[in-house]
C-alpha positions as CSV (number, residue, x, y, z in Angstrom):
1,M,-9.2,4.0,61.0
2,F,-9.4,3.1,57.3
3,K,-12.7,1.2,57.2
4,G,-14.4,1.0,53.9
5,L,-11.2,1.4,51.8
6,V,-10.8,-1.1,48.9
7,P,-7.3,-2.2,48.0
8,W,-6.1,-0.8,44.7
9,T,-5.2,-3.4,42.1
10,P,-3.8,-1.5,39.1
11,F,-3.6,-4.5,36.8
12,E,-7.1,-5.8,37.5
13,N,-8.5,-3.9,34.5
14,M,-5.8,-5.3,32.2
15,R,-7.5,-8.8,32.4
16,G,-10.5,-7.5,30.6
17,V,-8.3,-5.8,27.9
18,A,-6.3,-9.0,27.4
19,E,-9.5,-11.1,27.0
20,T,-10.9,-8.6,24.5
21,M,-7.7,-8.6,22.5
22,E,-7.5,-12.4,22.5
23,K,-11.1,-12.7,21.2
24,A,-10.4,-10.1,18.4
25,L,-7.1,-11.8,17.4
26,R,-8.7,-15.3,17.4
27,G,-11.3,-14.1,14.9
28,A,-8.8,-12.2,12.7
29,F,-6.6,-15.2,12.0
30,R,-9.4,-17.7,11.3
31,G,-9.1,-18.9,7.8
32,V,-5.3,-19.2,7.5
33,G,-3.8,-22.7,7.5
34,L,-0.4,-24.2,7.3
35,K,0.2,-27.8,6.2
36,E,3.5,-29.5,6.2
37,T,4.5,-32.5,4.0
38,P,8.0,-34.1,3.7
39,T,8.8,-31.9,0.7
40,E,6.8,-28.7,1.0
41,L,4.8,-26.3,3.1
42,V,1.3,-25.3,1.9
43,V,-0.2,-22.1,3.2
44,T,-3.9,-21.4,2.6
45,A,-5.9,-18.3,3.3
46,Q,-9.6,-17.7,2.9
47,L,-10.0,-14.3,1.2
48,P,-13.7,-13.8,0.4
49,G,-14.6,-10.7,-1.6
50,V,-11.0,-10.2,-2.7
51,R,-9.8,-10.2,-6.4
52,K,-6.6,-11.8,-7.4
53,H,-4.9,-8.5,-8.4
54,D,-5.7,-7.1,-4.9
55,I,-3.4,-9.6,-3.2
56,E,0.2,-8.9,-2.3
57,L,2.3,-12.0,-1.5
58,D,5.8,-11.8,-0.2
59,V,7.9,-14.9,0.6
60,S,11.4,-15.2,2.1
61,E,13.3,-18.3,3.1
62,T,11.9,-18.0,6.6
63,G,8.6,-16.2,6.3
64,I,5.5,-15.3,4.4
65,S,3.2,-12.2,4.4
66,I,-0.2,-11.9,2.7
67,R,-1.9,-8.5,2.2
68,A,-5.3,-8.2,0.5
69,T,-7.8,-5.4,0.1
70,G,-11.3,-6.2,-0.8
71,R,-14.3,-4.0,-1.4
72,R,-15.5,-4.2,2.2
73,S,-12.5,-5.4,4.2
74,S,-8.7,-5.7,4.3
75,F,-6.5,-8.6,5.4
76,Y,-2.9,-8.8,6.6
77,R,-1.1,-11.8,8.0
78,A,2.6,-12.4,8.4
79,M,4.1,-15.6,9.8
80,T,7.4,-17.2,10.4
81,L,7.7,-20.6,8.7
82,P,8.6,-23.7,10.7
83,C,11.5,-24.5,8.3
84,A,13.5,-22.9,5.4
85,V,11.9,-22.8,2.0
86,K,12.9,-21.9,-1.6
87,P,11.1,-18.6,-2.3
88,K,12.1,-18.6,-6.0
89,E,10.3,-21.9,-6.5
90,A,7.1,-20.9,-4.7
91,K,3.8,-21.2,-6.5
92,A,0.5,-19.5,-5.7
93,A,-3.0,-20.1,-7.0
94,F,-6.2,-18.2,-6.2
95,N,-9.6,-19.9,-6.8
96,D,-13.1,-19.2,-5.3
97,G,-11.7,-16.8,-2.6
98,V,-9.0,-19.2,-1.4
99,L,-5.3,-18.5,-1.8
100,K,-3.0,-21.5,-1.9
101,V,0.7,-21.0,-1.7
102,T,3.0,-24.0,-2.2
103,L,6.6,-23.6,-0.8
104,P,9.2,-26.2,-1.5
105,K,11.4,-27.0,1.5
106,V,15.2,-26.5,1.6
107,H,16.7,-29.9,2.1
108,E,20.4,-29.1,2.4
109,S,21.7,-28.3,5.8
110,R,23.1,-24.9,6.5
111,L,24.8,-26.0,9.6
112,N,28.6,-25.3,9.5
113,R,31.0,-26.7,12.0
114,I,33.4,-24.1,13.1
115,R,36.8,-24.9,14.5
116,I,37.6,-23.1,17.7
117,D,41.2,-21.7,17.9
């Protein structure tokens, strides 16, 4: 009775979309690195074609965001850091298209034991 009908799989096309997005995102985040030492985190970002005054850098205790606008491209990356840092002691340098941000770690524990009544 229903010969020749093909079953409808509504999410089949989504696989192609997901693969395309994954490839695009993989390329977008190339050039950002995070290195951890016992005392600090070091974030590096390759920003070719960008001038120092075109970079906006925001750091909190738990995250960092980098926004840059060059002559031919723009860049934005925000990330949650793997541990708490001291944003007021952060240092940044920009040389030959590479941004290096050094973030000292917070060493004191913020864990407070609470008595249960």
